[in-house]
C-alpha positions as CSV (number, residue, x, y, z in Angstrom):
1,M,95.8,135.2,-17.6
2,K,95.8,131.5,-16.7
3,N,96.6,130.5,-20.3
4,N,99.6,132.9,-20.4
5,I,101.0,131.4,-17.2
6,V,100.6,127.9,-18.6
7,I,102.4,128.9,-21.8
8,F,105.2,130.6,-19.8
9,W,105.6,127.6,-17.6
10,G,105.7,125.3,-20.6
11,K,108.5,127.3,-22.1
12,V,110.5,127.2,-18.9
13,K,110.0,123.4,-18.7
14,Q,111.1,123.1,-22.4
15,I,114.3,125.0,-21.5
16,F,115.1,122.7,-18.7
17,I,114.3,119.6,-20.7
18,S,116.0,120.3,-24.0
19,G,118.0,123.4,-23.4
20,S,121.8,123.4,-22.9
21,L,123.4,123.5,-19.5
22,M,124.3,127.2,-20.2
23,K,120.6,128.1,-20.7
24,K,119.5,126.2,-17.7
25,L,122.1,127.8,-15.4
26,I,121.4,131.3,-16.7
27,T,117.6,130.8,-16.3
28,M,118.1,129.5,-12.8
29,Y,120.4,132.4,-11.9
30,I,117.8,134.9,-13.2
31,F,115.0,133.3,-11.3
32,I,117.1,133.0,-8.1
33,I,118.2,136.6,-8.3
34,G,115.1,138.2,-10.0
35,I,112.3,136.6,-7.9
36,P,113.7,137.7,-4.5
37,I,114.3,141.2,-5.9
38,V,110.7,141.5,-7.1
39,I,109.3,140.1,-3.9
40,F,111.6,142.3,-1.7
41,S,110.7,145.4,-3.8
42,L,107.0,144.7,-3.6
43,Y,107.3,144.3,0.2
44,I,109.4,147.4,0.5
45,F,107.0,149.5,-1.6
46,S,104.0,148.1,0.3
47,S,105.7,148.9,3.6
48,L,106.8,152.4,2.4
49,S,103.2,153.2,1.2
50,A,101.7,152.1,4.4
51,K,104.3,154.0,6.4
52,A,103.8,157.1,4.2
53,K,100.1,156.9,4.7
54,H,100.5,156.5,8.5
55,D,103.0,159.3,8.6
56,A,100.7,161.6,6.6
57,I,97.8,160.8,9.0
58,S,100.1,161.4,12.0
59,R,101.3,164.8,10.5
60,G,97.7,165.6,9.7
61,E,96.5,164.9,13.2
62,Y,99.4,166.9,14.6
63,D,98.6,169.9,12.3
64,L,94.9,169.6,13.2
65,S,95.8,169.6,16.9
66,T,98.1,172.5,16.4
67,E,95.5,174.5,14.5
68,Y,92.9,173.7,17.2
69,D,95.2,175.1,19.9
70,S,95.9,178.2,17.8
71,I,92.2,178.8,17.2
72,E,91.4,178.1,20.9
73,K,94.0,180.7,22.0
74,N,92.7,183.3,19.5
75,V,89.1,182.7,20.4
76,Y,90.0,183.2,24.1
77,I,91.8,186.5,23.3
78,M,89.0,187.8,21.2
79,R,86.3,186.8,23.6
80,N,88.1,188.5,26.5
81,I,88.3,191.7,24.5
82,V,84.6,191.6,23.6
83,N,83.6,190.8,27.2
84,S,85.9,193.6,28.6
85,I,84.2,196.1,26.3
86,K,80.8,195.0,27.4
87,S,81.7,195.4,31.0
88,D,83.7,198.6,30.7
89,S,81.7,201.4,32.4
90,G,83.6,204.1,30.4
91,V,82.5,202.6,27.1
92,I,78.9,202.1,28.3
93,G,78.8,205.7,29.5
94,Y,80.1,207.1,26.3
95,L,77.6,205.0,24.2
96,Q,74.8,206.4,26.4
97,G,75.9,210.1,26.1
98,D,74.7,212.9,24.0
99,N,76.1,216.0,22.2
100,N,75.8,218.0,25.5
101,Q,78.6,216.1,27.2
102,E,81.1,218.3,28.9
103,A,84.5,218.7,27.3
104,K,86.2,217.5,30.4
105,T,84.2,214.3,30.3
106,L,85.2,213.7,26.7
107,I,88.8,214.4,27.4
108,D,88.8,212.1,30.3
109,F,87.2,209.4,28.2
110,R,89.9,209.7,25.4
111,E,92.7,209.8,27.9
112,T,91.5,206.7,29.9
113,T,88.9,204.4,28.3
114,Y,89.8,205.1,24.7
115,K,93.6,204.7,25.4
116,Q,92.8,201.5,27.2
117,L,91.1,200.1,24.1
118,I,94.0,201.2,21.9
119,N,96.5,199.6,24.3
120,L,94.3,196.4,24.4
121,Q,94.7,196.2,20.6
122,N,98.4,197.1,20.7
123,N,99.1,194.5,23.4
124,N,97.7,191.8,21.1
125,P,99.5,192.2,17.8
126,T,97.4,189.5,16.1
127,I,94.3,191.7,16.7
128,K,93.7,193.7,13.6
129,Q,90.8,196.0,14.8
130,I,88.5,196.7,17.7
131,N,85.3,198.3,16.5
132,I,82.3,199.5,18.4
133,F,79.2,200.4,16.4
134,T,76.6,202.5,18.3
135,S,73.0,203.1,17.6
136,N,73.1,206.4,19.5
137,S,73.1,209.1,16.8
138,Q,74.3,211.7,19.3
139,V,77.6,209.9,19.9
140,S,80.6,211.2,17.9
141,E,82.7,208.8,15.9
142,I,86.3,208.3,17.1
143,W,88.4,206.7,14.4
144,P,89.4,203.9,14.2
145,T,87.2,202.5,17.0
146,F,83.8,204.1,17.4
147,Y,81.5,204.3,14.4
148,K,77.9,204.9,13.7
149,E,75.7,201.9,13.3
150,N,74.3,203.1,10.0
151,R,77.7,202.3,8.3
152,V,77.1,198.5,8.7
153,A,73.3,198.3,9.1
154,I,72.9,196.7,5.6
155,D,75.6,194.1,6.1
156,G,74.6,190.5,6.6
157,W,76.8,190.0,9.6
158,Y,75.1,192.9,11.3
159,E,71.7,191.3,10.9
160,K,72.9,187.9,12.1
161,T,74.5,189.5,15.2
162,I,71.2,191.2,16.0
163,E,69.4,187.8,15.6
164,K,71.8,186.2,18.1
165,N,70.1,188.3,20.7
166,G,73.2,188.9,22.8
167,A,75.1,185.7,21.9
168,E,78.3,186.0,20.0
169,Y,78.4,185.7,16.2
170,W,81.5,184.5,14.4
171,N,82.1,185.8,10.9
172,V,84.9,183.7,9.3
173,N,87.1,184.7,6.3
174,H,85.5,187.9,5.2
175,Y,86.8,191.4,4.2
176,D,86.1,194.2,6.7
177,N,85.6,197.0,4.1
178,D,82.2,197.9,5.3
179,I,83.3,200.7,7.7
180,L,85.2,202.5,4.9
181,V,82.0,203.7,3.4
182,N,81.8,207.5,3.6
183,S,85.3,207.6,5.1
184,T,87.9,209.9,3.9
185,L,90.5,207.1,3.2
186,N,88.3,204.8,1.1
187,E,91.0,202.0,0.7
188,E,89.7,198.4,0.6
189,S,91.5,195.9,2.8
190,K,92.9,192.9,1.0
191,D,93.2,190.8,4.1
192,L,90.7,188.1,5.0
193,V,89.7,188.4,8.6
194,V,87.8,186.5,11.3
195,S,85.6,188.6,13.5
196,I,83.6,188.1,16.7
197,N,80.5,190.2,16.9
198,K,78.3,190.8,20.0
199,K,75.5,193.1,21.0
200,I,76.1,195.6,23.9
201,N,73.0,195.8,26.1
202,Y,72.9,198.0,29.3
203,P,71.1,198.6,31.5
204,N,68.0,196.3,31.6
205,D,69.0,194.9,28.2
206,K,68.8,198.3,26.6
207,Y,70.5,198.0,23.2
208,L,73.5,200.3,22.9
209,G,75.3,198.9,19.9
210,I,77.6,196.1,18.6
211,S,81.2,195.4,19.5
212,R,83.4,193.7,16.9
213,V,87.0,192.3,17.2
214,T,88.8,191.2,14.0
215,M,91.9,189.2,13.4
216,R,93.6,188.4,10.1
217,S,92.6,184.9,8.9
218,K,96.2,183.9,8.4
219,D,96.8,184.7,12.1
220,F,93.6,183.1,13.3
221,F,94.2,179.9,11.1
222,P,98.0,179.7,10.8
223,K,97.9,176.1,9.3
224,M,95.0,176.8,7.0
225,F,97.0,179.5,5.2
226,E,100.4,177.8,5.4
227,K,102.0,177.3,2.0
228,D,103.3,173.7,2.2
229,E,102.0,172.2,-1.1
230,L,99.8,169.8,0.8
231,K,102.6,167.9,2.4
232,S,100.4,167.4,5.4
233,G,96.9,168.3,4.1
234,Q,94.6,171.3,3.9
235,I,92.7,172.7,6.8
236,L,89.0,173.5,6.3
237,L,86.4,174.9,8.7
238,I,82.8,173.7,8.2
239,D,79.7,175.2,9.7
240,N,77.7,172.3,10.9
241,E,74.4,174.1,10.5
242,N,74.6,175.2,6.8
243,M,77.7,173.2,5.8
244,N,79.5,176.3,4.6
245,I,83.2,175.6,3.9
246,R,85.8,178.1,4.7
247,T,89.5,177.7,3.8
248,D,92.3,179.3,1.9
249,E,90.9,179.8,-1.6
250,N,94.4,179.9,-3.0
251,S,95.5,176.6,-1.5
252,S,97.0,173.8,-3.5
253,L,93.9,171.6,-2.8
254,L,91.7,174.0,-4.8
255,R,94.2,175.2,-7.3
256,N,96.0,172.0,-8.3
257,F,93.6,169.2,-7.5
258,D,90.3,170.6,-8.9
259,F,88.7,169.9,-5.6
260,D,84.9,170.5,-5.9
261,K,83.6,171.9,-2.7
262,S,80.0,171.4,-3.6
263,K,80.5,167.7,-4.1
264,F,82.5,167.5,-0.9
265,R,79.7,169.4,0.9
266,E,77.2,166.7,-0.2
267,F,79.5,164.0,0.9
268,I,80.3,165.4,4.4
269,D,76.7,166.4,5.2
270,G,75.6,164.3,8.2
271,K,78.9,162.5,8.7
272,L,80.3,164.8,11.4
273,E,78.6,163.2,14.3
274,H,81.4,162.7,16.8
275,E,83.8,164.9,18.6
276,K,86.6,163.7,16.4
277,G,87.1,161.0,13.7
278,E,88.5,159.9,10.4
279,L,86.9,159.4,7.0
280,T,88.0,158.4,3.5
281,Y,86.8,160.3,0.4
282,N,87.2,159.9,-3.3
283,Q,86.8,162.6,-5.9
284,G,87.7,161.9,-9.5
285,N,91.0,160.0,-9.6
286,E,92.1,161.3,-6.2
287,D,91.7,159.6,-2.8
288,Y,91.6,161.6,0.4
289,I,91.8,160.9,4.1
290,I,89.7,163.3,6.2
291,I,90.6,163.9,9.8
292,Y,88.0,166.0,11.7
293,E,87.6,167.5,15.2
294,E,85.1,169.9,16.8
295,S,86.3,173.5,16.5
296,P,86.6,176.0,19.4
297,I,84.2,178.1,17.4
298,P,80.7,176.8,18.3
299,N,78.8,174.7,15.7
300,N,81.9,174.3,13.5
301,Y,84.3,171.5,12.7
302,L,87.9,171.6,11.8
303,L,88.9,169.2,9.0
304,N,92.3,168.3,7.6
305,I,92.0,166.9,4.0
306,I,95.0,164.8,3.0
307,P,95.4,163.8,-0.7
308,L,96.8,160.2,-0.7
309,N,97.9,160.3,-4.3
310,N,100.0,163.3,-3.7
311,I,101.6,161.7,-0.7
312,S,102.3,158.4,-2.5
313,Q,103.6,160.1,-5.6
314,E,107.2,160.2,-4.3
315,I,106.8,156.5,-3.4
316,K,105.6,155.8,-6.9
317,N,108.5,157.7,-8.4
318,S,110.9,155.8,-6.2
319,K,109.1,152.6,-7.3
320,Y,109.7,153.3,-10.9
321,V,113.3,154.2,-10.3
322,V,113.8,150.9,-8.4
323,I,111.9,148.9,-11.0
324,W,114.0,150.3,-13.9
325,G,117.2,150.1,-11.8
326,S,116.4,146.4,-10.9
327,T,115.7,145.7,-14.6
328,F,119.0,147.1,-15.7
329,L,120.8,145.4,-12.8
330,L,119.2,142.1,-13.7
331,L,120.2,142.6,-17.3
332,F,123.7,143.5,-16.3
333,L,123.9,140.5,-14.0
334,S,122.5,138.3,-16.7
335,I,125.3,139.4,-19.1
336,L,127.9,139.0,-16.4
337,I,126.5,135.6,-15.4
338,Y,126.5,134.5,-19.1
339,Y,130.2,135.2,-19.6
340,A,131.1,133.9,-16.1
341,T,129.2,130.7,-16.8
342,K,130.6,130.4,-20.2
343,T,134.1,130.7,-18.8
344,I,133.4,128.1,-16.1
345,L,131.7,125.7,-18.6
346,K,134.4,126.1,-21.2
347,R,136.5,123.4,-19.4
348,L,133.4,121.2,-19.2
349,Y,132.8,121.6,-22.9
350,K,136.4,120.3,-23.5
351,I,135.5,117.2,-21.6
352,I,132.3,116.8,-23.6
353,S,134.3,117.2,-26.8
354,A,136.7,114.5,-25.6
355,V,133.7,112.2,-24.9
356,K,132.5,112.7,-28.5
357,Q,136.1,111.9,-29.7
358,V,136.0,108.7,-27.7
359,R,132.8,107.8,-29.5
360,T,134.7,107.9,-32.8
361,G,137.2,105.3,-31.5
362,D,140.0,107.4,-30.0
363,L,140.3,106.0,-26.5
364,M,143.1,108.4,-25.5
365,P,141.9,111.9,-26.3
366,S,143.8,115.0,-25.1
367,I,141.9,116.8,-22.3
368,D,143.7,120.0,-21.3
369,V,141.7,120.5,-18.1
370,Y,143.3,120.5,-14.7
371,G,142.4,121.7,-11.2
372,N,141.0,120.6,-7.8
373,D,137.4,121.7,-8.5
374,E,134.6,119.4,-9.7
375,V,135.5,119.9,-13.4
376,G,139.2,119.2,-12.8
377,V,138.4,116.1,-10.8
378,L,136.0,115.0,-13.6
379,A,138.6,115.5,-16.2
380,H,141.2,113.6,-14.1
381,N,138.9,110.6,-13.5
382,F,137.9,110.6,-17.1
383,R,141.5,110.3,-18.2
384,Q,142.1,107.6,-15.7
385,M,138.9,105.8,-16.8
386,M,140.0,105.9,-20.4
387,K,143.5,104.5,-19.4
388,T,141.8,101.7,-17.5
389,I,139.4,101.0,-20.4
390,D,142.4,100.9,-22.8
391,V,144.3,98.5,-20.5
392,L,141.2,96.3,-20.1
393,I,140.7,96.2,-23.9
394,K,144.3,95.3,-24.4
395,D,144.0,92.6,-21.7
396,S,140.9,91.3,-23.3
397,V,142.7,91.0,-26.6
398,N,145.6,89.3,-24.9
399,K,143.2,86.9,-23.2
400,E,141.6,86.1,-26.5
401,I,145.0,85.4,-28.0
402,I,146.1,83.3,-25.0
403,T,142.8,81.4,-25.2
404,K,143.3,80.6,-28.8
405,E,146.9,79.6,-28.2
406,A,145.7,77.3,-25.4
407,E,143.1,75.8,-27.6
408,L,145.7,75.1,-30.2
409,K,148.0,73.6,-27.7
410,A,145.2,71.5,-26.3
411,L,144.5,70.2,-29.8
412,K,148.1,69.6,-30.3
413,T,148.6,67.6,-27.1
414,Q,145.3,65.8,-27.1
415,I,146.7,62.9,-29.1
416,D,149.8,62.7,-26.9
417,S,147.7,62.8,-23.7
418,H,145.4,60.0,-24.9
419,F,148.4,58.0,-25.9
420,L,150.0,58.4,-22.5
421,Y,146.7,57.6,-20.7
422,N,146.3,54.4,-22.8
423,T,150.0,53.4,-22.2
424,L,149.7,53.9,-18.5
425,E,146.5,51.9,-18.4
426,N,148.2,49.0,-20.3
427,I,151.1,49.0,-17.9
428,R,148.7,49.1,-14.9
429,M,146.9,46.0,-16.3
430,M,150.2,44.2,-16.7
431,A,151.0,44.9,-13.1
432,L,147.6,43.5,-12.0
433,V,148.2,40.4,-14.0
434,E,151.5,40.0,-12.3
435,E,149.7,40.7,-9.0
436,N,151.9,43.7,-8.3
437,Y,149.1,45.8,-6.7
438,I,151.4,48.6,-5.4
439,V,152.6,49.4,-8.9
440,S,149.1,49.1,-10.2
441,D,147.8,51.6,-7.6
442,C,150.6,54.0,-8.2
443,L,150.0,53.9,-11.9
444,A,146.3,54.6,-11.4
445,S,147.2,57.6,-9.2
446,L,149.7,58.9,-11.7
447,G,147.1,58.6,-14.5
448,D,144.5,60.5,-12.4
449,M,147.1,63.2,-11.7
450,M,147.9,63.5,-15.4
451,R,144.2,63.8,-16.3
452,Y,143.7,66.5,-13.6
453,N,146.7,68.5,-14.8
454,M,145.9,68.2,-18.5
455,K,142.2,69.0,-18.1
456,W,142.2,72.8,-17.6
457,N,138.8,74.0,-18.5
458,N,138.5,76.5,-15.7
459,E,140.7,78.3,-13.2
460,F,138.5,77.2,-10.3
461,V,137.6,73.7,-9.2
462,P,135.7,72.3,-6.2
463,L,137.7,71.8,-3.1
464,S,136.9,68.0,-3.2
465,E,138.7,67.6,-6.5
466,E,141.8,69.4,-5.1
467,V,141.7,67.0,-2.1
468,S,141.4,63.9,-4.4
469,H,144.4,65.2,-6.4
470,I,146.4,65.6,-3.2
471,R,145.5,62.0,-2.2
472,N,147.0,60.7,-5.5
473,Y,150.0,62.9,-5.0
474,I,150.6,61.5,-1.5
475,T,150.2,57.9,-2.8
476,L,153.0,58.5,-5.3
477,M,155.3,60.3,-2.8
478,T,155.0,57.5,-0.3
479,L,156.9,55.2,-2.7
480,R,160.0,57.4,-2.3
481,Y,160.4,57.0,1.5
482,D,160.8,54.1,3.9
483,F,157.8,55.1,6.0
484,E,154.3,56.2,5.1
485,I,153.0,59.7,4.6
486,I,149.6,59.7,6.4
487,L,147.1,62.4,5.1
488,K,144.4,63.6,7.6
489,V,141.6,65.7,6.0
490,D,139.3,67.6,8.4
491,I,137.0,69.5,6.2
492,D,133.2,69.8,6.7
493,E,131.1,68.7,3.8
494,E,129.6,72.2,3.3
495,F,133.1,73.4,2.2
496,L,133.8,70.5,-0.3
497,N,131.9,72.2,-3.0
498,R,133.5,75.6,-2.5
499,K,135.6,76.5,-5.5
500,I,139.2,77.4,-5.2
501,L,142.1,78.0,-7.6
502,K,143.2,74.8,-9.3
503,L,146.5,73.4,-8.1
504,S,146.7,75.8,-5.2
505,I,147.1,73.1,-2.5
506,Q,149.6,70.8,-4.1
507,P,152.6,73.3,-3.8
508,L,151.8,73.5,0.0
509,V,151.8,69.7,0.3
510,E,155.0,69.4,-1.8
511,N,156.6,72.0,0.6
512,A,155.5,70.0,3.6
513,V,156.9,66.7,2.2
514,K,160.1,68.1,0.9
515,H,161.1,70.5,3.7
516,G,159.1,69.3,6.7
517,L,158.8,65.5,6.6
518,S,161.7,64.3,4.4
519,K,164.1,63.6,7.3
520,K,161.4,62.2,9.6
521,L,160.2,59.7,6.9
522,M,163.5,57.9,7.1
523,D,162.7,56.9,10.7
524,E,158.9,57.0,11.1
525,N,155.6,57.9,9.6
526,G,154.8,61.5,8.9
527,Y,151.5,63.3,9.1
528,I,149.9,66.0,7.0
529,Y,146.7,67.7,8.1
530,I,144.4,69.6,5.8
531,S,141.6,71.6,7.5
532,V,139.3,74.6,6.9
533,N,138.1,77.3,9.2
534,I,136.2,80.5,8.5
535,D,135.1,83.8,9.9
536,K,132.7,86.4,8.5
537,E,134.9,87.6,5.7
538,Y,137.7,85.0,5.1
539,L,138.1,81.3,4.5
540,Y,141.3,79.8,5.9
541,L,142.7,76.5,4.2
542,N,145.4,75.0,6.4
543,V,148.1,72.5,5.4
544,K,150.1,71.4,8.5
545,D,152.9,68.8,8.9
546,D,154.5,67.4,12.1
547,G,158.0,67.7,10.7
548,N,161.1,69.5,11.9
549,G,159.6,73.1,11.7
550,M,161.5,76.4,11.6
551,N,162.6,79.2,13.9
552,I,160.9,82.6,13.8
553,G,163.7,84.3,11.8
554,K,163.4,81.8,9.0
555,V,159.6,82.0,9.0
556,Q,159.9,85.8,8.6
557,E,162.4,85.5,5.7
558,I,160.2,83.1,3.8
559,Q,157.1,85.2,4.5
560,N,158.9,88.3,3.1
561,H,160.0,86.2,0.1
562,I,156.4,85.2,-0.6
563,N,155.0,88.7,-0.2
564,G,157.2,90.2,-2.9
565,N,160.8,90.6,-1.7
566,A,162.1,87.6,-3.7
567,D,165.0,85.6,-2.2
568,K,167.0,83.3,-4.5
569,R,167.6,80.9,-1.6
570,Y,164.0,79.9,-1.6
571,G,161.8,78.3,-4.3
572,L,158.9,79.9,-6.2
573,G,156.2,77.3,-5.4
574,L,154.6,79.1,-2.4
575,K,155.3,82.6,-4.0
576,N,153.5,81.5,-7.2
577,V,150.5,80.3,-5.2
578,S,150.4,83.6,-3.3
579,D,150.7,85.7,-6.4
580,R,147.9,83.8,-8.1
581,I,145.6,84.3,-5.1
582,K,146.4,88.0,-5.1
583,L,145.8,88.3,-8.8
584,F,142.5,86.6,-8.7
585,Y,141.1,87.7,-5.3
586,G,143.0,90.9,-4.3
587,K,146.0,92.0,-2.4
588,E,144.5,91.4,1.0
589,Y,144.6,87.6,0.3
590,G,147.5,85.2,0.0
591,V,149.7,82.7,1.9
592,M,150.6,82.8,5.6
593,I,153.2,80.7,7.4
594,D,153.3,79.6,11.1
595,S,156.0,77.2,12.4
596,K,157.6,76.0,15.6
597,E,161.0,74.5,15.4
598,D,161.1,70.6,15.9
599,H,157.3,70.6,16.2
600,Y,155.3,71.7,13.1
601,T,154.9,73.9,10.1
602,K,151.5,75.3,9.1
603,I,150.8,77.0,5.8
604,T,147.5,78.8,5.4
605,L,145.7,80.0,2.3
606,K,143.7,83.2,3.2
607,L,140.7,83.2,0.7
608,P,137.4,85.2,0.5
609,N,134.5,83.4,2.3
610,I,132.4,83.3,-0.8
611,D,130.2,80.4,-1.9
612,G,130.2,79.5,-5.6
613,D,132.2,80.8,-8.5
614,V,134.4,83.8,-7.9
615,Q,134.1,86.7,-10.4
616,F,137.6,88.2,-10.5
617,K,138.6,91.6,-12.0
618,N,141.7,93.2,-13.3
619,V,143.6,89.9,-13.5
620,D,146.6,90.1,-15.6
621,K,146.4,86.7,-17.4
622,T,149.5,87.6,-19.4
623,E,151.6,87.9,-16.2
624,W,150.0,84.7,-14.8
625,N,150.7,82.7,-17.9
626,K,154.3,83.9,-17.8
């Protein structure tokens, strides 16, 4: 059993490991639907079986109680009749009489005492007969009540009644054909009867005869002889002294269940110890529940035998119906689930087919799957992903082309740049010889600027190199004006190694000199301040001049021009810087302007607060190189 479970579990695991999604889903659906159905069915059948057993016991107890009440009532009636006979002076007088009784006495007896006996029988319709057997040979028989004792002297019940010595003797389920002997109508009775028999002694315990009252067994034991096919059990009466069993011999218990009374007698012997109780019994393949109770008949017990297999047969039949029904239902649901799952997964298989198509090199496969469910969203995102991959591949190719072109240009201009560097250096040395130090310094600054512009190995440079480049630029621009441009740099050392986009500060300084300080430098020195401040997410690089400034309206126009709404009235320097920043860092970064007319103008680069090289994505180098 354990090996079978292990093998089954291994197959299930194999399905989930190597099986298709269709098999996995169908297997899961079957388990999810089938297991609860099985558990629920087992629980229902267990509950129904327990309830059926409980109901059968309850019905059996009720039937036993009803039978007890019926017997008790019948015993009471029959005892009253026997006792009334024993105490009736007319009956006693008749039994003591002889053949010499006067006719008037006999007539009076028939008109009074005898009629009373007949009326007593007629008033109790369940009473079959009232018989008095006399030992007085001189008493005449009066049919159907008074008989001579010699008619029954050889019967067993007669001897047992005599042995009771005045106590009542109950004879259960017998035929009362004994008194028909020597009668003119010799017809045997086919009805089983229950009789109470008792000696008549009077006076001074003188034996006069035996009184007997009989009742049909089916009236005395109504439940015992009820034809109900054992729906609530079979009633038995057991004599506790000799263990004789009396019941309906034509009952379903004996006819259909092959119930062996002798085996049952052996089983029950000695177990009826209490006033009432319950036992279990097994005979052959049948299980029984036995409910017992003391009978109103002395030294007898009433038993109700309930066959459990018979009671649970309907439950078993229902169980088979439900099992087969559940099996067909599960099979039908499996087929339904198969086609439903196949329909649902059909769209997913289209996506899988497209993925396989991509593997062959086709980056733009056709996926005819739409919708707002998970599969539709997957198809949509897959299409978008393939478009993005296609764009990125094209961009990568373009970047490779641009890189190669740049390398070729660099090789082409390498000779020219070295020639220019050497020429400028020669001129600078001539200026030093002539002791023209201003020209010499300017040529040195110009040479450094040329080297910085020509050397483009990376898009990013340390902030310190940008600042050095600005110093050279300021040195050259000072030659153009009457007064000096003074550069103030307020940057902590920790930020000097931060890398920013190359040549991103120079356009800001150019703008400060050209539009902010140009007029002021005719009359006095001008100041340019470069500073850095940060917060958690952003680094702000500020270029501020103390020039003529702008009003709020003009500031807003220039800001709109920088952010995308190009205006031909303004140059492209600041806009290009902003576009580069957005391309490399993202749309949330860029250039911001703040100004106060006749006081200052401050241009701020909003950059990410990231230390080290910046890894950028989705940068359209083609657009930037344009």
